[in-house]
C-alpha positions in Angstrom: 38.2 34.8 8.9 35.3 36.1 6.8 33.9 34.4 3.4 31.9 36.0 0.9 29.7 34.3 -0.8 30.1 33.3 -4.1 28.6 30.9 -6.8 31.3 29.5 -8.8 29.5 28.9 -11.7 28.9 26.3 -15.1 26.1 26.3 -17.3 24.6 22.9 -18.4 25.2 22.5 -22.3 21.9 21.9 -23.3 20.6 25.2 -22.1 19.3 26.8 -25.3 15.9 28.5 -26.4 14.8 29.0 -22.6 14.3 32.9 -23.3 12.5 33.0 -26.4 9.2 35.1 -26.2 5.9 33.0 -25.2 2.5 33.7 -25.9 -0.6 33.5 -23.2 -1.0 29.9 -24.1 2.7 28.6 -24.2 3.4 30.4 -20.9 0.1 29.9 -18.6 -1.7 27.0 -20.5 0.7 24.5 -22.0 3.5 25.2 -20.4 6.7 23.1 -20.2 8.3 25.4 -17.7 8.3 23.3 -14.2 7.4 26.4 -11.9 4.3 27.0 -13.7 3.4 23.1 -13.7 3.7 23.3 -10.2 1.3 26.2 -10.0 -1.3 24.8 -12.4 -0.9 21.2 -10.1 -1.6 23.3 -7.0 -4.7 25.3 -7.7 -6.3 22.2 -9.5 -5.4 20.4 -6.2 -6.8 23.2 -4.1 -9.9 23.3 -6.2 -10.3 19.9 -5.9 -9.8 20.0 -2.2 -12.6 22.5 -1.5 -15.0 19.7 -3.4 -13.9 17.2 -1.3 -14.5 18.9 1.9 -17.9 20.3 0.7 -18.7 16.8 0.4 -17.3 15.9 3.4 -20.0 18.5 5.3 -22.8 17.1 3.7 -22.5 13.8 5.0 -21.2 14.9 8.3 -24.6 16.9 8.6 -26.5 13.6 7.7 -24.7 11.9 10.5 -25.2 14.3 13.4 -28.9 15.2 12.3 -30.1 11.6 10.7 -33.4 12.4 8.8 -33.4 16.1 9.0 -34.5 18.4 6.0 -32.0 20.7 4.9 -32.7 23.0 1.8 -28.7 22.8 0.9 -29.1 19.1 0.6 -31.7 19.7 -2.2 -30.2 22.6 -3.9 -26.8 20.7 -4.1 -28.1 17.1 -4.7 -31.3 17.7 -6.6 -33.5 14.4 -6.8 -31.2 12.9 -4.5 -32.4 15.0 -1.3 -36.4 15.1 -1.8 -37.6 17.7 0.4 -33.8 18.5 1.4 -33.7 14.8 3.2 -30.7 12.8 1.8 -30.9 9.6 0.0 -29.5 6.6 1.5 -27.4 6.1 -2.2 -26.0 9.4 -2.6 -24.7 9.1 1.2 -22.5 6.4 0.1 -21.5 8.1 -3.2 -20.5 11.2 -1.3 -18.5 9.2 0.9 -16.9 7.3 -1.9 -16.0 10.3 -4.0 -14.9 12.4 -1.0 -12.2 9.7 -0.1 -11.0 9.6 -3.9 -10.8 13.2 -4.4 -8.8 13.8 -0.9 -6.5 10.7 -1.4 -5.4 10.9 -5.1 -6.3 14.3 -6.4 -5.4 16.5 -3.6 -2.8 14.5 -1.2 -1.0 12.7 -4.2 -1.3 15.3 -6.7 -1.6 18.4 -4.8 2.1 17.4 -2.6 4.1 15.5 -5.0 2.8 17.5 -8.5 3.1 20.8 -6.9 6.3 20.5 -4.9 8.4 17.9 -6.8 7.7 20.4 -9.9 8.7 23.4 -8.0 11.3 22.1 -6.0 13.4 19.3 -7.8 15.0 21.3 -10.4 15.9 24.3 -8.3 17.3 22.3 -5.4 19.3 20.1 -7.7 20.4 23.2 -9.8 18.8 22.3 -13.3 17.4 24.2 -15.6 14.2 22.1 -15.7 12.7 18.9 -15.8 14.5 16.2 -18.1 11.5 16.0 -20.4 9.4 19.4 -20.0 7.2 18.0 -22.5 6.2 14.5 -20.7 5.5 17.0 -17.4 3.0 19.3 -19.3 1.5 16.1 -20.3 1.7 14.8 -16.8 -0.6 17.8 -15.6 -3.1 17.6 -18.4 -3.8 14.0 -17.7 -4.3 15.0 -13.9 -6.4 17.7 -15.2 -8.6 15.6 -17.3 -8.8 12.7 -14.8 -10.1 15.5 -12.3 -12.7 16.6 -14.8 -14.0 13.4 -15.6 -14.4 12.6 -11.7 -16.0 15.7 -11.6 -18.7 14.6 -14.3 -19.0 11.5 -12.9 -21.1 13.4 -10.3 -23.9 14.5 -12.7 -24.5 11.2 -14.2 -28.6 10.2 -14.3 -27.6 7.0 -11.9 -25.5 9.0 -9.9 -21.6 8.6 -8.9 -19.6 5.9 -8.0 -21.0 4.5 -4.8 -18.8 1.3 -3.3 -16.1 3.2 -1.1 -13.0 4.5 -2.3 -11.9 1.0 -2.1 -14.3 0.4 -4.7 -14.2 -3.5 -3.8 -16.4 -6.1 -6.1 -19.1 -7.2 -6.2 -20.6 -3.8 -5.9 -18.1 -2.0 -8.4 -18.1 -5.2 -11.0 -21.9 -5.3 -11.4 -23.2 -2.3 -13.2 -27.1 -3.7 -12.1 -25.8 -4.2 -8.3 -27.1 -0.6 -7.2 -27.9 2.7 -8.8 -23.7 4.0 -8.2 -22.6 0.7 -9.8 -23.6 2.2 -13.2 -22.0 4.6 -15.5 -20.5 6.4 -12.3 -18.6 3.6 -11.5 -17.2 3.0 -15.3 -16.2 7.1 -15.1 -14.4 6.4 -11.8 -12.4 3.5 -13.3 -11.6 5.4 -16.3 -10.7 8.7 -14.3 -8.3 6.9 -12.1 -6.9 5.2 -15.0 -6.0 8.4 -16.7 -4.5 9.7 -13.1 -2.5 6.5 -12.9 -1.0 7.6 -16.6 -0.1 11.2 -15.2 1.4 9.8 -12.2 3.3 7.2 -14.0 4.6 9.6 -16.5 5.4 12.3 -13.6 7.3 10.0 -11.4 9.7 8.9 -14.3 10.5 12.3 -14.9 11.2 13.3 -11.3 13.7 10.0 -10.7 15.6 10.9 -14.3 15.9 14.7 -13.2 17.0 13.9 -9.8 19.9 11.4 -11.0 21.1 12.8 -14.1 20.6 16.5 -13.9 22.3 17.4 -10.7 24.7 20.8 -10.6 28.2 20.4 -10.1 29.5 19.3 -6.4 25.8 18.3 -5.6 26.3 14.9 -4.7 23.5 12.7 -3.0 24.4 13.3 0.2 24.1 17.2 -0.1 20.8 16.7 -1.5 18.1 18.6 0.6 15.7 16.1 2.2 12.9 17.3 0.3 14.5 15.7 -2.9 15.1 12.6 -1.3 11.4 12.1 0.0 10.4 13.6 -3.6 12.8 10.4 -5.5 11.7 7.7 -2.8 7.7 8.8 -3.4 8.4 8.5 -7.4 10.0 5.0 -7.0 7.6 3.8 -5.4 4.8 5.3 -7.6 6.2 3.4 -10.2 6.4 0.1 -8.7 3.0 0.3 -7.3 0.7 2.2 -9.5 0.8 -0.3 -12.1 -0.5 -2.7 -9.6 -4.0 -0.5 -9.5 -4.1 0.3 -12.7 -4.3 -3.8 -13.6 -7.0 -4.3 -10.7 -8.9 -1.1 -12.5 -9.0 -3.1 -16.1 -9.8 -6.3 -14.7 -12.6 -4.3 -13.4 -13.6 -2.9 -16.6 -13.6 -6.4 -18.1 -15.5 -7.9 -15.1 -18.4 -5.1 -15.8 -18.0 -4.8 -19.7 -17.1 -8.2 -21.2 -18.4 -11.1 -18.9 -15.0 -12.1 -17.5 -15.0 -13.2 -13.7 -11.6 -12.2 -12.2 -13.3 -10.9 -9.5 -16.7 -12.8 -9.4 -18.0 -16.1 -8.3 -21.6 -17.5 -7.2 -23.3 -14.2 -7.4 -27.1 -13.9 -6.5 -29.1 -10.8 -7.3 -33.0 -11.2 -6.1 -32.5 -14.8 -6.1 -31.6 -15.0 -9.9 -27.8 -16.9 -10.4 -25.6 -15.0 -12.7 -23.4 -16.6 -14.7 -20.3 -15.6 -12.9 -18.1 -18.4 -11.2 -14.2 -18.7 -10.7 -13.3 -15.5 -9.8 -12.4 -13.9 -6.2 -13.3 -9.9 -5.0 -10.0 -11.2 -2.4 -7.9 -11.1 -5.4 -9.1 -7.5 -5.9 -8.3 -6.4 -2.1 -5.0 -7.8 -2.8 -4.4 -5.8 -6.1 -6.1 -2.7 -4.4 -4.2 -3.0 -1.3 -0.6 -3.5 -2.8 -0.9 0.1 -4.2 -3.2 1.3 -1.2 -0.7 1.0 1.5 2.5 2.3 -0.6 -0.1 5.1 -1.4 -0.1 6.3 2.3 3.3 7.2 2.0 3.5 8.3 -1.4 1.2 10.9 0.6 3.2 11.2 3.6 6.7 11.4 2.3 6.7 14.6 0.7 5.2 15.9 3.7 7.9 14.6 5.5 10.4 16.2 3.4 9.1 19.9 3.2 8.5 19.7 7.2 12.1 18.6 7.7 13.2 21.4 5.1 11.1 23.8 6.8 11.7 22.7 10.3 15.4 23.2 9.9 15.3 26.5 8.3 13.0 28.2 11.1 14.6 26.5 14.1 18.0 28.2 12.9 19.6 24.5 13.3 20.6 21.8 11.3 18.6 18.8 10.7 19.1 15.9 13.5 20.2 13.3 11.9 20.6 14.0 8.2 22.0 10.3 7.0 19.4 8.7 9.6 16.4 10.5 8.0 17.2 9.3 4.8 17.5 5.8 6.0 14.4 5.9 7.3 13.0 7.1 4.2 14.5 4.4 2.2 13.4 1.8 5.0 9.6 3.0 4.9 9.4 3.0 1.3 10.6 -0.7 0.9 8.7 -1.8 4.2 5.5 0.1 2.5 5.4 -2.9 -0.1 5.1 -5.6 2.4 2.5 -4.4 4.9 -0.8 -4.4 2.8 -2.1 -7.4 4.0 -3.1 -5.6 7.4 -6.0 -4.0 5.7 -7.6 -7.7 5.2 -7.1 -9.1 8.4 -10.9 -10.1 8.2 -10.9 -11.2 5.0 -10.4 -15.0 5.4 -6.6 -14.5 5.7 -4.8 -17.8 7.3 -3.9 -16.5 10.6 0.1 -17.4 9.7 0.1 -15.0 7.3 -2.0 -12.5 9.3 1.1 -12.7 11.8 3.5 -12.2 8.9 1.6 -8.8 8.3 1.4 -7.8 11.7 5.1 -8.2 12.4 6.3 -5.9 9.1 3.5 -3.3 9.9 4.8 -2.8 13.3 8.2 -3.0 12.1 7.5 -0.1 9.7 7.0 2.0 13.4 10.9 2.1 13.8 11.5 4.2 10.8 8.5 5.9 11.4 9.4 6.6 14.8 13.1 8.0 13.8 11.7 10.7 11.9 9.7 11.8 14.9 12.3 11.7 17.4 14.7 13.6 14.5 12.0 16.4 14.3 11.8 16.7 17.9 15.4 17.1 18.3 15.7 19.7 15.8 13.4 21.8 17.4 15.1 21.5 20.8 17.0 24.5 21.8 16.5 25.8 18.4 16.0 29.9 17.7 12.2 29.2 16.7 10.8 31.5 14.1 7.0 30.4 14.7 5.8 32.0 11.5 2.9 29.9 9.9 4.6 27.6 7.6 6.7 26.4 10.7 3.2 26.1 12.9 2.1 23.6 10.4 5.4 21.6 10.4 5.2 21.0 14.2 1.6 20.2 14.0 2.3 17.9 11.5 5.0 16.0 13.8 1.8 16.2 16.6 -0.8 14.9 14.0 1.7 12.2 12.7 2.5 10.6 16.2 -0.9 10.8 17.4 -2.3 9.1 14.4 0.6 6.6 14.1 -0.1 5.0 17.8 -3.5 4.0 16.8 -1.8 2.2 14.1 0.0 -0.1 16.4 -3.6 -1.3 17.4 -4.9 -1.8 14.2 -1.3 -3.3 12.5 -2.1 -6.0 15.2 -4.7 -8.8 13.8 -6.1 -9.8 17.0 -6.9 -6.1 18.0 -8.1 -5.1 14.6 -11.0 -7.5 14.7 -12.2 -5.4 17.1 -12.1 -2.2 15.6 -11.9 -3.1 11.6 -14.3 -0.8 9.6 -15.3 1.2 12.2 -14.9 4.9 13.3 -11.6 4.0 14.9 -10.3 3.2 11.5 -11.4 6.7 9.7 -9.7 8.3 13.1 -6.4 6.5 12.5 -5.9 7.4 8.8 -7.3 10.8 8.5 -5.2 11.9 11.3 -2.0 10.0 10.2 -2.3 10.1 6.6 -5.1 13.1 5.8 -4.5 15.7 8.5 -0.4 14.7 8.2 -0.3 15.5 4.7 -2.4 18.4 4.7 -0.5 20.2 7.2 2.7 19.5 4.6 0.9 20.7 1.9 0.0 23.9 4.2 3.6 24.3 5.4 5.1 24.1 1.7 2.8 26.8 0.6 3.5 29.4 2.9 7.5 28.4 3.0 7.7 28.4 -0.7 5.0 30.8 -1.8 7.7 33.6 -2.4 9.0 31.2 -4.8 6.1 30.2 -6.7 5.1 34.1 -7.0 8.0 36.2 -7.4 8.5 37.3 -3.9 4.8 37.6 -2.7 4.6 37.1 0.7 1.2 35.5 2.1 -0.5 37.4 5.3 1.5 36.1 8.2 -1.7 37.2 10.6 -4.4 35.4 8.7 -2.0 32.3 8.4 -1.9 32.4 12.4 -5.8 32.0 12.5 -5.9 29.5 9.6 -3.3 27.3 11.7 -4.7 27.8 15.2 -8.4 27.4 14.1 -7.7 24.1 11.7 -5.4 22.3 14.6 -8.0 23.0 17.3 -11.0 21.8 14.8 -8.9 18.8 13.4 -8.6 17.3 16.8 -11.8 17.9 17.6 -13.2 16.2 14.4 -10.9 12.9 14.5 -10.0 12.8 18.1 -13.9 11.8 19.4 -14.0 9.6 16.2 -11.7 7.0 18.3 -14.2 6.7 21.0 -17.3 6.2 18.7 -15.2 3.4 16.7 -14.2 1.8 20.2 -18.1 1.8 21.1 -18.5 -0.3 17.6 -20.1 2.1 15.5 -19.5 0.8 11.8 -18.0 3.6 9.0 -20.2 4.4 5.8 -23.4 3.6 7.5 -25.8 6.3 6.6 -27.5 6.8 9.8 -27.5 4.4 12.9 -30.6 4.9 13.7 -31.6 1.2 13.3 -29.1 0.6 16.5 -30.7 1.7 20.0 -27.3 1.2 21.5 -25.8 3.7 19.6 -28.5 6.6 20.6 -26.4 8.0 23.3 -23.6 8.8 20.8 -25.4 11.1 18.8 -24.3 13.8 20.9 -20.6 12.9 19.8 -21.3 12.9 15.8 -23.2 16.5 16.3 -20.0 17.8 18.2 -17.6 16.4 15.6 -19.8 17.9 12.9 -19.5 21.5 14.5 -16.2 21.2 14.5 -15.8 20.0 11.0 -18.0 23.0 9.6 -15.4 25.6 11.6 -12.5 23.5 10.3 -14.0 24.0 6.9 -14.6 28.0 7.0 -11.2 28.2 8.2 -10.0 27.0 5.1 -11.7 29.9 3.4 -9.6 32.0 5.2 -6.4 30.2 3.5 -8.3 30.6 0.1 -8.4 34.4 0.5 -5.2 34.8 2.0 -3.8 32.6 -1.1 -5.7 34.7 -3.8 -5.5 38.1 -2.5 -1.3 37.4 -1.8 -0.8 36.4 -5.2 -2.0 39.8 -6.4 -1.7 42.4 -3.8 0.7 40.4 -1.2 3.9 42.4 0.2 7.1 41.7 -1.8 9.6 40.2 0.5 13.6 39.8 -0.5 15.1 37.4 -2.3 15.6 34.8 0.1 12.9 35.7 2.6 13.6 32.4 5.5 17.2 33.2 5.2 17.7 29.4 4.0 20.7 27.8 2.3 19.2 25.9 -0.5 19.8 26.7 -4.1 16.5 27.8 -5.0 16.8 30.7 -3.2 19.8 31.9 -5.4 17.7 31.6 -8.5 16.0 35.0 -10.2 13.3 36.6 -8.5 11.0 37.1 -11.8 10.3 34.0 -13.6 12.5 32.8 -16.1 12.6 28.9 -18.0 15.8 28.5 -17.3 15.7 29.5 -13.4 19.0 31.2 -13.4 20.0 34.1 -16.0 23.6 32.9 -16.3 25.8 30.0 -15.3 24.2 27.9 -12.6 25.7 28.1 -9.3 28.0 25.1 -8.0 27.6 23.8 -4.6 30.3 22.9 -1.7 28.2 21.7 1.4 25.3 20.1 2.5 21.8 21.7 2.7 21.9 22.7 6.7 24.6 24.7 7.7 22.8 27.0 10.0 24.4 28.8 13.2 27.3 27.3 12.5 30.3 28.3 13.9 34.4 28.1 13.5 36.9 27.5 16.2 36.4 31.2 17.7 32.6 30.7 18.0 32.2 32.9 15.4 29.3 32.3 12.4 31.2 31.4 9.2 29.9 34.4 7.3 29.9 36.9 10.4 26.8 38.9 11.3 25.0 35.7 9.3 23.9 32.5 10.7 23.3 30.3 7.9 25.5 29.8 4.9 24.4 28.9 1.6 25.5 25.7 -0.3 27.2 27.7 -2.8 29.6 29.2 -0.4 33.1 27.2 -0.6 34.3 25.3 2.5 37.1 27.3 4.8 40.4 25.9 4.6 39.5 23.8 8.4 36.1 23.6 7.8 34.2 20.2 8.3 31.4 19.5 6.3 28.7 17.9 8.8 26.1 15.7 6.4 25.7 13.5 9.4 
């Protein structure tokens, strides 16, 4: 028995004025259309990403060949690299700004800002975000914070240099070092503006998902992408204000003589007047955001990977409700594990054991997701396009990086490797590389939706994936052993410690892999830019996906559907579904769009 795909339609009452003539400025710059804002976020995030990667190459070259003269150092760093030899102060500044840019401006805004904006209205059947104006303000605050962060690189005393966590007293005393001056103030101002942007965006996402779903789109019919974006936004609303309070108190300590985070400070034998504060208080406030931030970064990537994997395995996602439950469990547990970053801060051992327990507990919902992804792949009809490869790569790096998290989450074991390269290897794999893979998977998969059915070059995508996948492990896998040998992170050079001399070759190996991996990102940049202008046009639904975004117009209109909005009749993962006779529901088609009504005896499978 066959069924033709039909969209039962009804429009939102607020559909008015969507097709008025727009000028260049209202369409491309101060746009209130969620699809254009998604592109703005993506392009800004990618530009910031290349800035962050360039910084990492500079300090990796310094680590591999300490004290060597490189003309590129003098060209890019000026007075901070006299005769091409990197100054110690600028090394810590590069590490600080690299971490800040990658965590906040690339992985947070690049993932959530881009894909929440692009997919939430399209996948739930809405004309736009709940507030297009707030959405526009959110992007421009993000852009402003990016500009301020980049400007801080050029102040005379140098950019902020206290690590991306900016612990006091280095961040609280303008006279502590060169990177504690105006550069640090600009860092704090930039992050304040960034948090305002993030909060506006998150509130918009939450209201849109809860209030603007089309008829039939129940919460259990939402794609996992939307669940991930919704829960990410909720975590952001809860935890970002805590970082804002830490930043404002830090500004007061810097500028108004308060002592929230300072006590008993000596500089060159001089006793400063600060007393009564505690830098550990700042650590608590920072990590109360800092650990949920890991999941603000990784949850959108998890949602994207779940969607891309199901589409390209031509199978329903395994354990849909378990996936939702794991997202909710991760969100809750992420807010009560921040103390594992502070095991050596003098924490009460009993409290340390509580944080160890909650940290190890979060491995359970994370493992549920990993097992469900693997089971989705099992016996699937795998379409190994670049988006799918990056999704599979994300599962690999998430598991690899997550296993070392068990060591760092145990207070007894963590003490031995705390603040070594072991920690750097762990969070780069489990958060950095995994989230970047999710970002790349999303770009390759939804590129036709963002750029009017243009397709990215598949062969260049394969080159990008394989060099990135091999290079990423080449950088971060050896780093675990360097960390276990005791090499501390953030040190400009380790020549003062003869016991680390034999590890110099490993530093060189990691740096060579870093240079190769960075070159692969240039392949991606070329593919991305050339495909926007010269990419081949694909069909309206190039991946044969079931979700609503592929029913929208190919030509971008502000309102998404030129006419009534489709209704939804089934969940988002009806792939390779057959009737009682073993025939596909729609003959000759191994997917059933959400807009197709259920057959008379058909059962909906959203388990």
